[in-house]
Every structure is written in C-alpha cells, then in structure tokens.
Backbone as CSV, one residue per row, in Angstrom:
resi,resn,N_x,N_y,N_z,CA_x,CA_y,CA_z,C_x,C_y,C_z
1,MET,75.682,181.023,109.543,74.285,180.990,109.957,73.659,179.605,109.697
2,ARG,73.934,179.084,108.444,73.321,177.786,108.075,73.986,176.710,108.989
3,ARG,75.238,176.816,109.386,75.912,175.830,110.266,75.167,175.791,111.620
4,TRP,74.855,177.034,112.161,74.147,177.112,113.414,72.779,176.482,113.313
5,TRP,72.053,176.740,112.220,70.695,176.146,112.050,70.769,174.603,111.899
6,LEU,71.795,174.087,111.209,71.911,172.631,111.174,72.166,172.001,112.549
7,TRP,73.043,172.694,113.295,73.304,172.248,114.658,71.993,172.244,115.506
8,ARG,71.221,173.338,115.308,70.008,173.407,116.034,69.012,172.346,115.739
9,MET,68.948,172.061,114.460,68.010,171.025,113.981,68.471,169.649,114.497
10,ARG,69.787,169.389,114.533,70.346,168.132,115.087,70.012,167.989,116.508
11,TRP,70.087,169.158,117.321,69.818,169.133,118.707,68.350,168.825,118.969
12,LEU,67.457,169.451,118.165,66.058,169.218,118.339,65.725,167.711,117.994
13,TRP,66.433,167.237,116.851,66.173,165.852,116.493,66.569,164.819,117.599
14,GLY,67.658,165.273,118.340,68.049,164.391,119.430,66.966,164.162,120.438
15,TRP,66.225,165.195,120.782,65.097,165.035,121.600,63.969,164.103,121.126
16,LEU,63.976,164.030,119.778,62.874,163.200,119.214,63.281,161.705,119.180
17,VAL,64.653,161.434,119.172,65.135,160.016,119.116,64.934,159.425,120.511
18,GLU,64.110,158.463,120.643,63.990,157.702,121.824,64.580,156.348,121.544
19,TRP,65.822,156.245,121.950,66.614,155.038,121.607,65.987,153.800,122.110
20,SER,65.366,153.837,123.265,64.749,152.697,123.911,63.529,152.220,123.147
21,SER,62.889,153.098,122.377,61.682,152.729,121.626,61.951,152.220,120.256
22,LEU,63.237,152.103,119.834,63.509,151.508,118.548,63.100,150.041,118.510
23,PRO,62.701,149.487,117.418,62.179,148.070,117.457,63.311,147.041,117.648
24,GLU,62.959,145.989,118.262,63.915,144.908,118.437,63.919,144.020,117.236
25,LEU,65.009,143.962,116.508,65.107,143.213,115.227,65.611,141.828,115.496
26,GLY,66.249,141.498,116.642,66.697,140.192,116.887,68.073,139.859,116.457
27,VAL,68.287,138.673,115.874,69.595,138.153,115.449,69.559,137.991,113.984
28,GLY,70.519,138.490,113.242,70.582,138.351,111.830,72.015,138.182,111.277
29,ILE,72.204,138.379,110.038,73.481,138.199,109.357,73.718,139.321,108.347
30,GLY,74.960,139.618,108.144,75.349,140.563,107.119,75.148,139.876,105.746
31,TYR,74.262,140.361,104.933,73.890,139.678,103.689,75.112,139.758,102.715
32,ARG,75.432,138.576,102.120,76.436,138.573,101.075,75.816,137.770,99.884
33,GLU,76.144,138.176,98.667,75.430,137.601,97.524,75.463,136.084,97.446
34,PRO,76.595,135.381,97.812,76.562,133.960,97.803,75.537,133.257,98.746
35,PHE,74.915,134.062,99.692,73.970,133.513,100.579,72.571,133.370,99.905
36,LEU,72.355,134.020,98.740,71.004,134.159,98.302,70.355,132.791,98.015
37,GLY,71.062,131.850,97.494,70.464,130.572,97.204,69.960,129.835,98.314
38,GLU,70.492,129.997,99.509,70.057,129.250,100.755,69.324,130.084,101.686
39,LEU,69.092,131.428,101.355,68.589,132.299,102.351,67.272,131.987,102.870
40,PHE,66.384,131.497,102.043,65.046,131.228,102.472,64.886,129.863,103.077
41,ASP,65.902,128.971,102.832,65.918,127.681,103.566,66.331,127.933,104.997
42,CYS,67.065,129.024,105.259,67.477,129.326,106.619,66.740,130.417,107.228
43,ARG,65.520,130.643,106.691,64.758,131.823,107.137,64.427,131.787,108.652
44,SER,64.237,130.648,109.252,63.777,130.557,110.648,64.965,131.031,111.579
45,SER,66.198,130.994,111.030,67.325,131.431,111.913,67.663,132.907,111.764
46,ILE,67.150,133.564,110.782,67.541,134.924,110.385,66.356,135.893,110.520
47,GLU,66.473,136.743,111.487,65.377,137.630,111.819,65.467,139.015,111.022
48,PHE,66.688,139.368,110.668,66.871,140.573,109.859,68.203,140.532,109.188
49,LEU,68.405,141.371,108.189,69.596,141.379,107.319,70.258,142.811,107.458
50,GLU,71.499,142.809,107.480,72.238,144.119,107.290,72.805,144.063,105.792
51,VAL,72.515,145.032,105.098,73.001,145.062,103.695,74.052,146.161,103.549
52,THR,75.102,145.847,102.798,76.179,146.860,102.450,75.617,147.926,101.549
53,ALA,75.364,149.159,102.026,74.766,150.141,101.154,75.433,150.374,99.892
54,ASP,76.766,150.362,99.874,77.468,150.644,98.652,77.254,149.700,97.516
55,HIS,76.789,148.441,97.799,76.520,147.451,96.769,75.278,147.759,95.992
56,TYR,74.442,148.738,96.413,73.163,148.992,95.778,73.119,150.472,95.239
57,PHE,74.162,151.037,95.028,74.249,152.448,94.545,74.065,152.488,93.057
58,GLU,74.552,151.510,92.286,74.525,151.605,90.839,73.162,151.058,90.406
59,PRO,72.561,151.643,89.382,71.286,151.218,88.863,71.341,149.902,88.001
60,ILE,71.754,148.920,88.580,71.898,147.590,87.911,70.658,146.736,88.224
61,ASP,69.985,146.283,87.125,68.697,145.605,87.245,68.750,144.458,88.206
62,SER,69.799,143.678,88.129,69.903,142.466,88.950,69.974,142.837,90.427
63,LYS,70.705,143.915,90.742,70.876,144.331,92.114,69.570,145.010,92.652
64,GLU,68.876,145.707,91.747,67.607,146.356,92.178,66.610,145.213,92.436
65,ALA,66.606,144.143,91.654,65.629,143.079,91.949,66.058,142.324,93.187
66,GLU,67.334,142.164,93.395,67.816,141.536,94.656,67.370,142.251,95.911
67,LEU,67.628,143.560,95.805,67.228,144.399,97.008,65.728,144.384,97.271
68,ASP,64.972,144.366,96.161,63.507,144.354,96.338,63.088,143.002,97.001
69,LEU,63.682,141.844,96.560,63.409,140.610,97.166,63.812,140.556,98.617
70,LEU,65.003,141.074,99.010,65.345,141.108,100.359,64.432,141.951,101.221
71,ALA,64.067,143.153,100.670,63.266,144.022,101.439,61.841,143.534,101.647
72,THR,61.364,142.718,100.708,60.060,142.193,100.823,59.956,141.082,101.926
73,ASN,61.129,140.418,102.136,61.065,139.299,103.106,61.767,139.422,104.432
74,PHE,62.581,140.541,104.562,63.304,140.701,105.773,63.350,142.201,106.190
75,PRO,63.391,142.584,107.442,63.768,143.876,107.794,65.240,144.086,107.342
76,LEU,65.516,145.234,106.741,66.850,145.492,106.248,67.485,146.809,107.001
77,ILE,68.779,146.649,107.332,69.516,147.779,107.795,70.649,148.087,106.902
78,PRO,70.664,149.313,106.260,71.743,149.661,105.382,73.023,150.133,106.185
79,HIS,74.129,149.504,105.731,75.470,149.748,106.426,76.414,150.328,105.463
80,GLY,76.797,151.542,105.713,77.772,152.189,104.725,79.224,151.923,104.948
81,LEU,80.005,151.948,103.910,81.436,151.642,104.037,82.300,152.941,103.822
82,ALA,81.927,153.821,102.976,82.815,154.843,102.520,82.255,156.303,102.681
83,MET,81.419,156.523,103.705,81.005,157.959,103.943,82.132,158.819,104.379
84,SER,83.105,158.180,105.077,84.358,158.819,105.482,84.028,159.995,106.396
85,LEU,83.286,159.712,107.561,82.881,160.706,108.452,84.055,161.447,109.064
86,GLY,85.237,160.868,109.075,86.396,161.467,109.669,87.226,162.303,108.741
87,SER,86.696,162.567,107.487,87.465,163.355,106.536,87.353,164.824,106.784
88,ALA,88.464,165.519,107.001,88.432,166.959,107.329,87.906,167.765,106.172
89,GLU,87.981,167.246,104.893,87.427,168.046,103.797,85.947,167.953,103.621
90,GLY,85.290,167.204,104.527,83.871,167.061,104.459,83.446,165.797,103.668
91,LEU,82.133,165.690,103.586,81.577,164.493,102.904,81.590,164.688,101.400
92,ASP,81.708,163.558,100.721,81.550,163.551,99.237,80.121,163.613,98.981
93,GLU,79.620,164.667,98.313,78.201,164.941,98.085,77.593,163.849,97.219
94,GLY,78.310,163.301,96.246,77.739,162.246,95.453,77.449,161.002,96.208
95,TYR,78.391,160.563,97.074,78.220,159.426,97.892,77.025,159.616,98.884
96,LEU,77.037,160.812,99.505,75.986,161.162,100.407,74.625,161.060,99.760
97,LYS,74.453,161.540,98.513,73.195,161.512,97.861,72.775,160.040,97.616
98,LEU,73.660,159.176,97.177,73.361,157.781,96.913,73.006,157.117,98.151
99,TYR,73.670,157.343,99.241,73.393,156.667,100.575,72.012,157.153,101.044
100,SER,71.723,158.450,101.018,70.481,159.007,101.566,69.335,158.511,100.692
101,GLU,69.470,158.320,99.426,68.459,157.815,98.550,68.063,156.352,98.909
102,LEU,69.162,155.611,99.214,68.925,154.229,99.606,68.195,154.115,100.915
103,VAL,68.547,154.917,101.879,67.912,154.971,103.163,66.470,155.357,102.971
104,ASP,66.231,156.343,102.143,64.819,156.796,101.930,63.983,155.612,101.305
105,ARG,64.616,154.909,100.398,63.971,153.840,99.770,63.542,152.684,100.664
106,LEU,64.518,152.337,101.637,64.321,151.170,102.500,63.494,151.583,103.725
107,LYS,63.576,152.878,104.153,62.980,153.343,105.400,63.245,152.386,106.543
108,PRO,64.532,152.165,106.847,64.903,151.158,107.979,64.608,151.742,109.289
109,ALA,64.737,150.833,110.266,64.623,151.229,111.721,65.762,152.183,112.085
110,TRP,66.925,151.953,111.490,68.113,152.883,111.662,69.054,152.520,110.521
111,CYS,70.045,153.323,110.370,71.125,153.016,109.444,72.462,153.231,110.094
112,SER,73.517,152.787,109.473,74.806,152.785,110.158,76.047,153.104,109.224
113,GLU,77.063,153.608,109.898,78.343,153.878,109.200,79.436,153.593,110.197
114,HIS,80.696,153.917,109.763,81.845,153.638,110.608,82.451,154.948,111.193
115,ILE,83.025,154.856,112.341,83.850,155.943,112.873,85.216,155.844,112.277
116,SER,85.401,156.455,111.113,86.618,156.256,110.432,86.750,157.284,109.284
117,PHE,87.907,157.260,108.590,87.928,158.010,107.300,88.443,157.026,106.191
118,THR,87.948,157.214,105.050,88.435,156.369,103.927,89.022,157.253,102.763
119,ARG,89.007,158.539,103.044,89.392,159.491,102.003,90.193,160.658,102.697
120,ALA,91.287,161.055,102.094,92.057,162.196,102.694,92.688,162.972,101.541
121,GLY,92.590,164.239,101.504,93.148,165.054,100.427,92.667,164.672,99.080
122,GLY,91.433,164.193,99.011,90.830,163.766,97.720,91.264,162.469,97.286
123,ILE,92.072,161.727,98.015,92.497,160.397,97.636,91.693,159.277,98.375
124,ASP,91.292,158.306,97.741,90.602,157.218,98.301,91.610,156.298,98.811
125,ILE,91.541,156.085,100.206,92.585,155.221,100.853,92.326,153.837,100.545
126,GLY,91.061,153.419,100.446,90.690,152.042,100.072,90.419,151.149,101.312
127,HIS,90.503,151.679,102.490,90.138,150.860,103.673,89.735,151.821,104.808
128,LEU,89.079,151.246,105.832,88.672,152.071,107.047,89.913,152.382,107.856
129,THR,90.067,153.711,108.081,91.254,154.117,108.858,90.792,154.779,110.089
130,PRO,91.343,154.487,111.225,90.973,155.107,112.494,91.166,156.645,112.513
131,VAL,90.241,157.292,113.177,90.475,158.783,113.372,91.284,159.069,114.598
132,PRO,92.154,160.064,114.687,92.758,160.283,115.925,91.783,160.707,116.993
133,LYS,92.036,160.253,118.210,91.061,160.511,119.321,91.458,161.876,119.928
134,THR,91.015,162.945,119.257,91.300,164.247,119.629,90.076,165.113,119.534
135,ASP,90.121,166.312,120.163,88.993,167.220,120.032,88.858,167.767,118.572
136,ALA,89.985,167.907,117.862,89.885,168.283,116.478,89.072,167.283,115.691
137,ALA,89.424,165.989,115.916,88.666,164.880,115.115,87.212,164.910,115.495
138,LEU,86.923,165.145,116.783,85.485,165.222,117.240,84.761,166.313,116.561
139,GLY,85.480,167.469,116.364,84.841,168.603,115.616,84.528,168.227,114.184
140,VAL,85.454,167.510,113.519,85.212,167.090,112.114,84.071,166.110,112.042
141,LEU,84.039,165.137,112.991,82.978,164.147,113.008,81.613,164.864,113.275
142,HIS,81.632,165.829,114.180,80.375,166.520,114.449,79.813,167.229,113.207
143,ASP,80.615,167.889,112.447,80.132,168.608,111.228,79.649,167.621,110.210
144,ASN,80.424,166.518,109.972,80.005,165.556,108.992,78.736,164.749,109.359
145,ILE,78.683,164.392,110.648,77.510,163.751,111.104,76.249,164.571,110.905
146,ALA,76.352,165.842,111.230,75.257,166.799,111.042,74.895,166.824,109.613
147,ARG,75.844,166.895,108.789,75.511,166.868,107.270,74.831,165.592,106.817
148,LEU,75.307,164.478,107.344,74.628,163.217,107.054,73.211,163.159,107.582
149,GLN,73.074,163.566,108.894,71.719,163.522,109.460,70.747,164.451,108.823
150,ASP,71.302,165.545,108.159,70.391,166.445,107.483,69.784,165.843,106.258
151,SER,70.403,164.702,105.762,69.965,164.066,104.581,69.179,162.736,104.766
152,ILE,68.995,162.278,106.004,68.327,161.051,106.301,67.211,161.360,107.325
153,GLN,66.242,160.499,107.325,65.069,160.690,108.259,65.021,159.550,109.295
154,VAL,66.113,158.786,109.507,66.050,157.726,110.484,67.250,157.923,111.456
155,PRO,67.282,157.209,112.579,68.316,157.366,113.496,69.647,156.753,112.917
156,LEU,70.733,157.298,113.279,72.082,156.961,112.784,72.915,156.307,113.958
157,ILE,73.416,155.119,113.665,74.365,154.510,114.600,75.709,154.377,114.010
158,LEU,76.764,154.437,114.816,78.154,154.493,114.291,78.935,153.336,114.891
159,GLU,79.813,152.713,114.042,80.570,151.531,114.455,82.040,151.856,114.838
160,ASN,82.456,151.221,115.928,83.861,151.303,116.300,84.688,150.279,115.394
161,ILE,85.837,150.734,115.014,86.646,149.871,114.194,87.927,149.438,114.940
162,THR,88.747,148.545,114.351,89.955,148.144,115.057,90.986,149.285,114.820
163,ASP,91.782,149.492,115.969,92.768,150.553,115.976,94.041,150.112,115.391
164,THR,94.063,150.071,114.050,95.300,149.640,113.398,96.399,150.631,113.405
165,ILE,96.036,151.922,113.713,96.975,153.049,113.853,96.726,153.736,115.191
166,ARG,97.832,153.927,115.918,97.773,154.805,117.082,98.464,156.092,116.833
167,TYR,97.841,157.206,117.136,98.446,158.546,116.893,99.022,159.104,118.158
168,PRO,100.207,159.693,118.114,100.911,160.207,119.331,100.192,161.351,119.936
169,THR,99.392,162.082,119.250,98.726,163.248,119.713,97.380,162.989,120.355
170,GLU,96.990,161.773,120.524,95.623,161.366,121.106,95.482,161.902,122.468
171,SER,94.344,162.475,122.753,94.014,163.063,124.091,92.906,162.197,124.836
172,TYR,92.330,161.198,124.165,91.295,160.339,124.720,91.697,158.945,124.522
173,ASP,91.246,158.038,125.408,91.271,156.644,125.118,89.996,156.273,124.348
174,GLY,89.871,155.008,123.971,88.734,154.614,123.103,87.374,154.841,123.779
175,ALA,87.229,154.449,125.053,85.944,154.585,125.666,85.569,156.087,125.829
176,ASP,86.490,156.843,126.284,86.190,158.286,126.514,85.880,158.905,125.103
177,PHE,86.540,158.486,124.077,86.262,159.122,122.714,84.823,158.779,122.357
178,LEU,84.384,157.527,122.517,83.021,157.146,122.204,82.005,157.876,123.008
179,CYS,82.324,158.011,124.300,81.438,158.802,125.151,81.250,160.232,124.669
180,LYS,82.389,160.883,124.279,82.339,162.297,123.834,81.551,162.376,122.546
181,LEU,81.782,161.349,121.675,81.093,161.353,120.391,79.553,161.293,120.611
182,CYS,79.149,160.440,121.603,77.722,160.378,121.842,77.180,161.661,122.511
183,ASP,78.000,162.236,123.386,77.571,163.456,124.091,77.340,164.631,123.184
184,GLN,78.208,164.696,122.095,78.210,165.815,121.188,77.317,165.617,119.991
185,ASN,76.836,164.357,119.766,75.983,164.100,118.586,74.884,163.148,118.939
186,GLN,73.758,163.240,118.319,72.617,162.365,118.587,72.790,161.143,117.692
187,VAL,73.674,160.241,118.068,73.973,159.013,117.426,73.921,157.886,118.391
188,GLY,73.538,156.678,117.872,73.735,155.479,118.673,75.011,154.805,118.297
189,LEU,75.292,153.706,119.017,76.482,152.908,118.734,76.194,151.586,118.090
190,LEU,76.880,151.266,117.031,76.931,149.927,116.524,78.258,149.368,117.107
191,LEU,78.091,148.577,118.176,79.280,148.120,118.914,79.749,146.821,118.249
192,ASP,80.921,146.878,117.584,81.499,145.705,117.037,82.245,145.047,118.151
193,VAL,81.678,143.956,118.741,82.227,143.342,119.869,83.551,142.664,119.489
194,THR,83.671,142.139,118.288,84.957,141.529,117.876,86.062,142.617,117.871
195,ASN,85.730,143.792,117.290,86.743,144.836,117.243,87.150,145.278,118.620
196,LEU,86.173,145.359,119.530,86.490,145.712,120.888,87.391,144.686,121.471
197,PHE,87.104,143.428,121.354,87.943,142.362,121.791,89.339,142.452,121.302
198,ILE,89.423,142.571,120.009,90.754,142.654,119.307,91.572,143.813,119.840
199,ASN,90.978,144.972,119.904,91.715,146.142,120.473,92.103,145.896,121.944
200,SER,91.275,145.226,122.673,91.636,145.037,124.111,92.853,144.012,124.182
201,GLN,92.875,143.081,123.258,94.014,142.147,123.326,95.335,142.847,122.759
202,ASN,95.179,143.566,121.722,96.436,144.122,121.130,96.925,145.362,121.981
203,GLN,96.084,146.016,122.637,96.433,147.204,123.467,96.518,146.872,124.946
204,ARG,96.157,145.682,125.322,96.185,145.298,126.704,95.397,146.128,127.679
205,PHE,94.070,146.171,127.399,93.129,146.745,128.353,92.005,145.855,128.609
206,ASP,91.230,146.121,129.646,90.118,145.285,130.080,88.814,145.656,129.266
207,PRO,88.340,144.820,128.431,87.179,145.176,127.566,85.918,145.377,128.364
208,VAL,85.793,144.657,129.499,84.605,144.806,130.325,84.592,146.221,130.991
209,GLU,85.722,146.630,131.458,85.832,147.934,132.078,85.553,148.976,130.966
210,PHE,85.996,148.842,129.868,85.685,149.652,128.652,84.217,149.762,128.508
211,LEU,83.540,148.589,128.429,82.091,148.559,128.147,81.324,149.368,129.263
212,ARG,81.744,149.248,130.487,81.049,149.890,131.582,81.141,151.371,131.567
213,ARG,81.989,151.859,130.797,82.103,153.365,130.694,81.356,153.892,129.504
214,LEU,80.815,153.077,128.645,80.009,153.518,127.497,78.537,153.874,127.953
215,PRO,77.889,154.772,127.164,76.489,155.061,127.471,75.714,153.927,126.985
216,ALA,75.210,153.076,127.987,74.521,151.806,127.647,73.282,152.121,126.730
217,ASP,72.615,153.184,127.029,71.356,153.416,126.196,71.604,153.739,124.740
218,ARG,72.931,153.995,124.385,73.205,154.210,122.958,73.670,152.997,122.221
219,ILE,73.911,151.842,122.922,74.334,150.692,122.246,73.179,149.971,121.634
220,ILE,73.023,150.170,120.376,71.728,149.726,119.684,71.932,148.408,119.042
221,GLN,73.086,148.165,118.360,73.303,146.995,117.537,74.652,146.474,117.844
222,LEU,74.833,145.200,117.569,76.241,144.493,117.744,76.618,143.864,116.439
223,HIS,77.885,143.820,116.215,78.519,142.985,115.202,79.409,141.886,115.944
224,PHE,79.423,140.708,115.351,80.318,139.734,115.877,80.800,138.761,114.808
225,VAL,82.009,138.239,114.995,82.588,137.283,114.049,83.904,136.897,114.640
226,GLY,84.581,135.893,114.108,85.885,135.463,114.619,87.047,136.224,113.962
227,GLY,88.086,136.268,114.733,89.363,136.860,114.175,90.422,135.777,114.288
228,PHE,91.718,136.151,114.083,92.836,135.234,114.232,93.993,135.946,114.731
229,ILE,94.999,135.167,115.179,96.288,135.747,115.711,97.340,135.597,114.611
230,ASP,98.009,136.666,114.279,99.162,136.583,113.320,100.442,137.217,113.975
231,ASN,101.373,136.399,114.329,102.575,136.792,115.004,102.294,137.521,116.255
232,GLY,101.354,137.013,117.044,101.062,137.596,118.280,100.067,138.849,118.336
233,VAL,99.639,139.127,117.058,98.702,140.256,116.978,97.324,139.730,116.464
234,TRP,96.275,140.117,117.119,94.897,139.826,116.664,94.533,140.608,115.432
235,VAL,93.887,139.865,114.485,93.532,140.594,113.240,92.040,140.378,113.002
236,ASP,91.391,141.487,112.645,89.972,141.482,112.389,89.715,140.999,110.940
237,SER,89.584,139.752,110.708,89.613,139.156,109.323,88.247,138.787,108.880
238,HIS,87.232,138.784,109.720,85.828,138.408,109.339,85.825,137.114,108.590
239,SER,86.753,136.180,109.069,87.017,134.942,108.303,86.738,133.665,108.964
240,GLY,86.313,133.695,110.267,86.225,132.435,111.043,85.097,132.515,111.984
241,ALA,84.914,131.312,112.652,83.849,131.243,113.693,84.126,132.130,114.857
242,THR,83.175,132.630,115.489,83.273,133.491,116.663,83.903,132.637,117.791
243,GLN,84.954,133.193,118.388,85.649,132.429,119.513,84.976,132.703,120.805
244,GLU,85.221,131.801,121.749,84.558,131.794,123.116,84.821,133.125,123.817
245,PRO,85.992,133.755,123.834,86.076,135.062,124.519,85.226,136.102,123.944
246,ILE,84.905,136.021,122.632,84.042,136.995,122.076,82.584,136.732,122.463
247,TRP,82.228,135.472,122.572,80.868,135.116,123.040,80.692,135.611,124.447
248,GLU,81.702,135.476,125.272,81.599,135.875,126.642,81.435,137.410,126.785
249,LEU,82.184,138.120,125.879,82.051,139.574,125.894,80.617,139.993,125.370
250,ILE,80.113,139.203,124.396,78.798,139.575,123.943,77.774,139.486,125.163
251,GLU,77.894,138.417,125.934,77.074,138.229,127.070,77.199,139.455,128.092
252,GLN,78.417,139.936,128.257,78.620,141.099,129.076,77.866,142.299,128.535
253,VAL,77.968,142.498,127.255,77.290,143.646,126.641,75.748,143.512,126.802
254,LEU,75.219,142.367,126.576,73.761,142.171,126.671,73.278,142.303,128.100
255,GLY,74.215,142.067,129.111,73.784,142.331,130.499,73.832,143.825,130.849
256,LEU,74.460,144.664,130.048,74.515,146.129,130.326,73.612,146.903,129.458
257,ALA,73.253,146.470,128.371,72.500,147.296,127.349,71.349,146.572,126.708
258,ALA,70.260,147.242,126.472,69.079,146.682,125.854,69.293,146.737,124.294
259,VAL,70.170,145.854,123.828,70.601,145.824,122.383,69.354,145.465,121.572
260,LYS,69.183,146.161,120.412,68.115,145.980,119.594,68.297,144.949,118.392
261,GLY,69.540,144.640,118.165,69.866,143.765,117.011,71.340,143.263,117.052
262,MET,71.586,142.095,116.590,72.938,141.560,116.519,73.121,140.912,115.137
263,ILE,74.279,141.254,114.561,74.591,140.767,113.228,75.856,139.994,113.230
264,LEU,75.807,138.794,112.623,77.058,137.971,112.271,77.582,138.602,111.022
265,GLU,78.832,139.003,111.062,79.436,139.767,109.952,80.571,138.923,109.331
266,ARG,80.246,138.002,108.458,81.237,137.106,107.834,81.522,137.513,106.418
267,ASP,82.840,137.704,106.101,83.116,138.219,104.684,84.108,137.315,104.002
268,GLU,85.094,136.643,104.723,86.013,135.744,104.176,85.781,134.358,104.441
269,ASN,86.386,133.370,103.619,86.144,131.951,103.905,84.686,131.640,104.095
270,LEU,83.850,132.151,103.227,82.385,132.002,103.367,81.953,130.517,103.175
271,PRO,81.436,129.863,104.194,80.889,128.531,104.095,79.497,128.663,103.525
272,ALA,78.820,127.524,103.385,77.412,127.453,103.103,76.669,128.211,104.260
273,LEU,75.587,128.861,103.927,74.927,129.663,104.967,74.424,128.719,106.063
274,ARG,74.010,127.523,105.794,73.492,126.677,106.881,74.623,126.328,107.876
275,GLU,75.833,126.488,107.551,76.921,126.230,108.465,77.135,127.448,109.421
276,LEU,76.507,128.589,109.096,76.644,129.719,109.956,75.454,129.897,110.906
277,THR,74.366,129.178,110.568,73.199,129.310,111.423,73.357,128.874,112.826
278,PRO,74.231,127.903,113.165,74.467,127.614,114.601,75.067,128.783,115.376
279,GLU,75.742,129.647,114.752,76.315,130.833,115.447,75.106,131.784,115.731
280,LEU,74.187,131.866,114.808,72.985,132.758,115.030,72.156,132.230,116.163
281,GLU,72.025,130.935,116.196,71.230,130.286,117.349,71.909,130.358,118.632
282,HIS,73.273,130.318,118.620,74.101,130.589,119.769,73.884,131.960,120.293
283,ALA,73.891,132.958,119.468,73.655,134.365,119.851,72.295,134.514,120.400
284,ARG,71.291,133.900,119.853,69.913,134.001,120.298,69.779,133.343,121.639
285,ALA,70.468,132.251,121.896,70.456,131.555,123.167,71.071,132.432,124.313
286,ILE,72.112,133.194,123.941,72.708,134.053,124.876,71.712,135.185,125.261
287,VAL,71.084,135.736,124.273,69.983,136.743,124.564,68.975,136.268,125.508
288,GLN,68.438,135.045,125.240,67.424,134.477,126.081,67.898,134.193,127.507
289,ARG,69.208,133.704,127.627,69.807,133.495,128.953,69.908,134.765,129.788
290,VAL,70.358,135.827,129.159,70.510,137.080,129.763,69.170,137.625,130.213
291,ARG,68.145,137.509,129.387,66.781,137.967,129.789,66.245,137.175,130.901
292,ARG,66.427,135.928,130.955,65.904,135.160,132.044,66.611,135.521,133.335
293,ALA,67.911,135.852,133.271,68.600,136.135,134.467,68.340,137.665,135.019
294,SER,67.774,138.479,134.141,67.516,139.843,134.562,66.200,140.080,135.234
C-alpha cells in the first residue's frame, strides 16, 4: 500500500515540475577545494557552482564554513556520488538522510545524482558502475528514485556515465534507456556531453542521432571536460582541456534543448582556476551564438 502511495505522490509531483520554468543558472564550474583561493578573483566568469554533496556530510567546522561562504556568494547545485540508485537492495538510509539534509539546507534550484550503482550485496564498489539497460534495472531505478524524491523537495536530475561495462542481456541502447527512464520517472537529465562523446567513440555510434532521440525538455544541465585516448580507447579522465569535438557536440545539444546550466567538471591535473576560465567563456560564447541563431 505504501509503495502505491509513494508512486502516486511521485506521479502528482511530476505534474508540478515545470522543467521549462527552472531558473537559468548559466555557466559554472564543479567546485574543488584548491579553487577557493582564486574563486572570487574569477567571480565574473563563474555564474554558479556545483558542489560534491558527499564532501559536506561530516560535521567538520571548516567544511561548514566553506559551504556557508559558497552558498552566500553563488547559486549552488549539490551533486551526489554514492546514492547508488541502481542498487537492487535499495538505498542506504544513512546516506539518503545526509544527502536530503544537505539539499534541504541549500534549497537549490535542483539536485543531481548518477545513473549507476556504487554498492552491491552490501559491498562498496568504490566507483560509478553502469546499470544494465534492462526492464529489471529500470524497475530498481524507479523504486530508488521514488524513495529519494520522497526525501527531497526540489527537482531531481540524473547523469549519464561512461559505459565501461556492457552487459550481454541488455534490451535497450543508451538513448532508449534514457527515454524510458524519463518516461517512467519525473526526473530531468544531467547530460554529460563528454561521457556521451566518449561512449559514441568507443561504441561507434552517432552522438547527434543519439541526442535527437532524447526528450529535449528534460535536458536541464550539462557537464563537459576533456578526455584522452589510451590504446585506442577514450577515457573519461576529467583531466584535460575540452576538445573541439566535445565543443561541437555541446553546440548541437544547445540547439536542441533549453539547457539551464553548464558545468566544467575538472578533477585531475588541476591548474590554477584562472587557467580554466577561458573554457567557461568559450561555453558562454557558444550559448550566445546558438541563441542569436535561433
């Protein structure tokens, strides 16, 4: 009975989410602690920040003060790493509580997580793992998404990851799976353009054709960053400048969807923040060019 009631509440909530009415946050960066010293010197290039939710779960005074400082000066979007929405055993209630408390504290325009699992059989895998593209996996995701949405009061968007594992039992390709996920759940998409590009290169499919099959109204936010090739395979390293084919794909996305925010997501080989601001300005220039052409 309770499961039916949760489903009913999620269905009603879906009618309340007007994706097109979400605020436009612009172009920003995934906040990393080494950026703090330069953050305000680069303020004119950064319109919002994405913060890793997991970094603010522990009641550490310095992290509390850091989060307050960021929230006072920037719109913040919390981005979770280990909700493990694809775990068949359900969500970890302790993690869910910490995540939902952070969301309630920040009251962001939306919050995000990954379409993945990081835990199986009670074991922490330690990295984002693709879910099999099957009806069974969609059922698991549906139940876990409903549980998460029952704990937060803001729209939820979900990120595509790189397909480092392909399962022989899969019954959907990547685009159909994302369409089904959106059809069955009131979620938006955090489209990682770099991950889409990498998957398209490694699996030999047309990323633009993939894009055109997605529900454009659900593409709310983008991630972008550079990858690299290792022995003929593209790797999602978050370690380099965004390459031209990824910029071109971003422009294709912006021509199809009214994206509300774009985040440069750099994690490795971190340069000085001022060295990354040209990428933010490049992204902003693409947005302006697409708008002028529309």
